[in-house]
C-alpha positions as CSV (number, residue, x, y, z in Angstrom):
1,X,-14.7,70.6,15.1
2,X,-12.6,70.2,11.9
3,X,-11.7,66.7,13.0
4,X,-15.3,65.7,13.5
5,X,-16.2,67.2,10.1
6,X,-13.4,65.2,8.5
7,X,-14.5,62.0,10.2
8,X,-18.0,62.6,9.0
9,X,-17.0,63.2,5.5
10,X,-14.8,60.1,5.5
11,X,-17.8,58.0,6.4
12,X,-20.0,59.4,3.7
13,X,-18.5,57.4,0.8
14,X,-19.0,54.2,2.8
15,X,-22.6,55.1,3.6
16,X,-23.1,55.9,-0.1
17,X,-21.6,52.6,-1.1
18,X,-23.8,50.7,1.3
19,X,-26.9,52.5,0.0
20,X,-25.8,51.7,-3.6
21,X,-25.3,48.0,-2.6
22,X,-28.8,47.9,-1.1
23,X,-30.4,49.3,-4.3
24,X,-28.9,46.6,-6.6
25,X,-31.5,43.9,-7.2
26,X,-30.3,40.5,-6.2
27,X,-31.6,37.4,-8.0
28,X,-31.0,33.8,-7.2
29,X,-29.8,31.8,-10.1
30,X,-28.8,28.2,-10.7
31,X,-25.3,26.8,-11.2
32,X,-23.4,27.8,-14.3
33,X,-19.9,26.7,-15.0
34,X,-18.9,30.4,-15.3
35,X,-19.7,30.8,-11.6
36,X,-17.5,27.9,-10.5
37,X,-14.7,30.1,-9.2
38,X,-17.1,32.3,-7.3
39,X,-18.5,29.2,-5.5
40,X,-15.0,28.4,-4.2
41,X,-14.0,32.0,-3.5
42,X,-17.1,32.9,-1.5
43,X,-16.7,29.8,0.7
44,X,-13.0,30.1,1.2
45,X,-13.6,33.7,2.2
46,X,-15.7,32.9,5.2
47,X,-13.9,29.6,6.1
48,X,-10.5,31.3,6.3
49,X,-12.0,34.2,8.3
50,X,-13.8,32.1,10.9
51,X,-12.2,28.6,10.8
52,X,-9.9,26.8,8.4
53,X,-10.5,25.1,5.1
54,X,-10.8,21.3,5.7
55,X,-10.0,18.6,3.2
56,X,-13.6,17.9,2.5
57,X,-14.2,21.7,1.8
58,X,-11.3,21.7,-0.7
59,X,-12.5,18.7,-2.6
60,X,-16.1,19.9,-2.9
61,X,-15.3,23.5,-3.6
62,X,-12.8,22.6,-6.2
63,X,-15.1,20.4,-8.2
64,X,-18.8,21.1,-7.5
65,X,-19.8,19.3,-10.7
66,X,-18.4,16.0,-9.4
67,X,-19.2,16.3,-5.7
68,X,-22.6,18.0,-5.9
69,X,-24.2,18.3,-9.3
70,X,-23.5,14.8,-10.7
71,X,-24.9,13.2,-7.6
72,X,-28.3,14.9,-7.9
73,X,-27.4,18.1,-5.9
74,X,-27.8,21.7,-6.7
75,X,-25.8,24.9,-6.4
76,X,-27.5,28.4,-6.2
77,X,-26.0,31.8,-6.6
78,X,-27.0,35.3,-5.5
79,X,-26.3,37.7,-8.4
80,X,-26.2,41.4,-7.9
81,X,-25.9,43.0,-11.2
82,X,-22.9,41.3,-12.8
83,X,-21.4,40.1,-9.5
84,X,-21.9,36.8,-7.7
85,X,-22.2,37.8,-4.0
86,X,-23.5,34.6,-2.4
87,X,-24.0,30.9,-2.8
88,X,-25.6,27.8,-1.3
89,X,-25.8,24.2,-2.1
90,X,-28.0,21.2,-1.7
91,X,-25.8,18.1,-1.4
92,X,-27.5,14.8,-1.9
93,X,-26.8,12.3,0.9
94,X,-27.9,8.7,1.3
95,X,-31.6,7.6,1.5
96,X,-33.1,10.7,-0.3
97,X,-31.7,13.1,2.3
98,X,-30.1,16.4,1.4
99,X,-27.7,18.7,3.2
100,X,-28.0,22.5,3.0
101,X,-24.3,23.4,2.7
102,X,-21.7,25.7,1.4
103,X,-23.7,28.8,2.1
104,X,-21.9,32.1,2.0
105,X,-22.5,35.8,1.3
106,X,-19.6,38.1,0.8
107,X,-19.1,40.6,3.6
108,X,-20.2,43.7,1.7
109,X,-23.6,42.1,1.0
110,X,-24.3,40.6,4.4
111,X,-27.3,41.8,6.4
112,X,-29.4,42.4,3.3
113,X,-31.4,39.2,3.4
114,X,-29.4,37.4,0.7
115,X,-28.6,34.4,2.9
116,X,-32.3,34.0,3.5
117,X,-33.1,34.2,-0.2
118,X,-30.4,31.5,-0.9
119,X,-31.7,29.2,1.8
120,X,-35.3,29.7,0.7
121,X,-34.3,28.7,-2.9
122,X,-32.7,25.6,-1.6
123,X,-35.6,24.7,0.6
124,X,-38.0,25.2,-2.3
125,X,-35.9,22.9,-4.5
126,X,-35.9,20.3,-1.7
127,X,-39.7,20.5,-1.3
128,X,-40.3,20.3,-5.0
129,X,-38.3,17.1,-5.2
130,X,-40.3,15.6,-2.3
131,X,-37.1,14.4,-0.7
132,X,-37.2,12.8,2.7
133,X,-35.0,15.0,4.9
134,X,-33.1,18.2,4.8
135,X,-30.3,18.8,7.4
136,X,-27.4,21.1,7.9
137,X,-24.3,21.2,10.0
138,X,-22.8,24.4,11.4
139,X,-20.9,25.9,14.3
140,X,-22.3,27.5,17.3
141,X,-20.1,30.6,16.9
142,X,-22.1,31.5,13.7
143,X,-25.0,33.0,15.7
144,X,-26.6,35.0,12.8
145,X,-26.6,31.9,10.6
146,X,-28.1,29.8,13.4
147,X,-30.8,32.4,13.9
148,X,-31.6,32.4,10.2
149,X,-31.8,28.6,10.1
150,X,-34.1,28.6,13.1
151,X,-36.4,31.2,11.5
152,X,-36.7,29.0,8.4
153,X,-37.9,26.0,10.3
154,X,-34.7,24.2,11.2
155,X,-34.6,22.6,14.6
156,X,-31.6,21.5,16.7
157,X,-30.7,17.9,17.1
158,X,-27.7,16.4,18.8
159,X,-24.5,17.0,16.7
160,X,-23.4,14.0,14.6
161,X,-20.3,12.2,15.9
162,X,-19.6,11.1,12.4
163,X,-19.6,14.6,10.8
164,X,-17.1,15.1,8.0
165,X,-16.5,18.7,9.3
166,X,-14.3,19.1,12.3
167,X,-15.8,22.6,13.0
168,X,-19.4,21.2,13.1
169,X,-20.9,21.3,16.6
170,X,-24.5,22.1,15.5
171,X,-26.8,19.7,13.6
172,X,-30.2,20.9,12.5
173,X,-33.2,19.3,10.7
174,X,-35.7,21.1,8.6
175,X,-39.2,20.9,10.1
176,X,-41.4,23.4,8.1
177,X,-44.1,25.3,10.0
178,X,-47.3,25.8,8.2
179,X,-47.5,29.4,9.3
180,X,-44.1,30.4,7.9
181,X,-44.3,30.0,4.1
182,X,-41.2,30.4,2.0
183,X,-41.4,33.5,0.0
184,X,-41.2,33.3,-3.8
């Protein structure tokens, strides 16, 4: 009985922390130079956990100004209080196409809808620009992410043979459904 009570009390601080995390309002904000290190840190965090950091990742994550922003792309951040807890990017490709990329939410904040808010902000930006096509590349092992993309209107297409990412075995195109508006 004492052991069970001890186990229960050892869980309480974690439960309290999770509750505190859920109460912190999260806002989606545009790129600021002050958040540059967070952009890299958040992406390296998930890449090293699930895959490896590829050369293309290192280049883009180390200099988002040159590889994303100066080319007409966008970077979004999820800010909880004073902390940056998530990020996503719209990377401009050729022919008025954009890639939803570099999307990550730190582990402690996953499952709270932050990834959805980031993706929705990117989709809103894409729609406001009137760009031609929005696509993403992912990996089939990332089932929660794939489910999120599907729920937002992305549909599966054959994986690209010329992908810059070795880990990419999923290719999806955004096809908005009229009945599923993006929340504001």
